[in-house]
DOTORTOR-657696 format. One record per residue (C-alpha): residue in three letters; x, y, z. Coordinates in steps of 0.001 Angstrom, whole numbers, padded with zeros to 6 digits, always signed. Example, Ala and Ser with C-alpha at 12.3 -4.5 7.8 and 13.67 -1.06 7.14 Angstrom:
Ala+012300-004500+007800/Ser+013670-001060+007140/
//
This chain:
Met-206558-037456+033025/Ile-203454-035418+032303/Glu-202418-032968+035004/Asp-202897-029308+034209/Gly-199938-027004+033621/Gln-197558-029100+031530/His-194212-027909+030200/Tyr-193404-028382+026519/Asn-190649-030947+027151/His-192903-032977+029443/Leu-195588-033061+026755/Lys-192975-034148+024213/Arg-191797-036981+026479/Met-195390-038103+027101/Ile-196097-038287+023359/Gly-192807-039985+022557/Asp-190493-039937+019585/Asn-193335-040080+017079/Ile-193753-036298+016903/Thr-191366-033636+015688/Asn-190842-030332+017479/Phe-192437-028618+014482/Met-195612-030709+014673/Leu-195936-030442+018460/Thr-195546-026670+018326/Lys-198033-026460+015450/Ser-200534-028640+017319/Leu-200191-026625+020524/Arg-200754-023386+018606/Glu-203871-024862+016970/Leu-205227-026038+020335/Glu-204602-022558+021714/Ala-206314-020917+018717/Asp-209307-023245+019216/Gly-209587-022190+022863/Leu-208714-025602+024309/Ile-205450-024606+026009/Thr-203699-021468+027179/Arg-199976-020823+027014/His-198336-019232+030046/Asp-194850-017748+029618/Asp-193059-016927+032887/His-190621-014602+031021/Gln-187640-016234+032709/Val-184188-017224+031560/Pro-184100-020045+030644/Pro-187615-019840+029190/Ser-190376-021486+031204/Val-193640-022054+029352/Thr-196568-024101+030611/Tyr-199745-025135+028835/His-203047-025261+030687/Leu-206424-026663+029704/Thr-209197-024098+029461/Ser-212715-024910+030697/Leu-213561-025949+027155/Gly-210450-028144+027028/Lys-211354-029791+030336/Asp-214881-030472+029071/Leu-213484-032034+025902/Ala-210992-034150+027876/Met-213790-035428+030121/Thr-215936-036257+027084/Met-213042-038069+025388/Asn-212392-040081+028557/Gln-216054-041098+028669/Leu-215923-042100+025006/Phe-212781-044144+025666/Asp-214447-045884+028627/Trp-217498-046644+026471/Gly-215269-048119+023777/Gln-213411-050270+026297/Glu-216702-051564+027692/Leu-218008-052347+024210/Tyr-214768-054144+023317/Ser-214950-056215+026525/Lys-218534-057240+025768/Lys-217590-058314+022249/Glu-214603-060297+023566/Lys-216894-062144+026020/Met-219289-062960+023188/Val-216461-064447+021122/Glu-215360-066629+024059/His-218792-068257+024316/
//
C-alpha cells in the first residue's frame, strides 16, 4: 500500500511520464472532492503540499488491494490449468 502523506512531485514520479501536470492536478482535485484524500498546505516558501488518504480512501485502497489479490489468484489458477 502507498504510504500516507505524499508530496505532489513524489506522486508524479510514482505514476511516471504518462500523466501531465494538468491531469494529475485534476485527478487529485476530484479525489479530494469525492472525500478520498485531503490536501494539506504547510503555507511555506517554497510551497509544501501533501496529500493524505481519508478513512474512506483507506477503505477503498484496502478493497482495491483485495480485488487485485483475488485477480492474481484467479490468474494463477487459470495458468496452472493451461499447463496441464
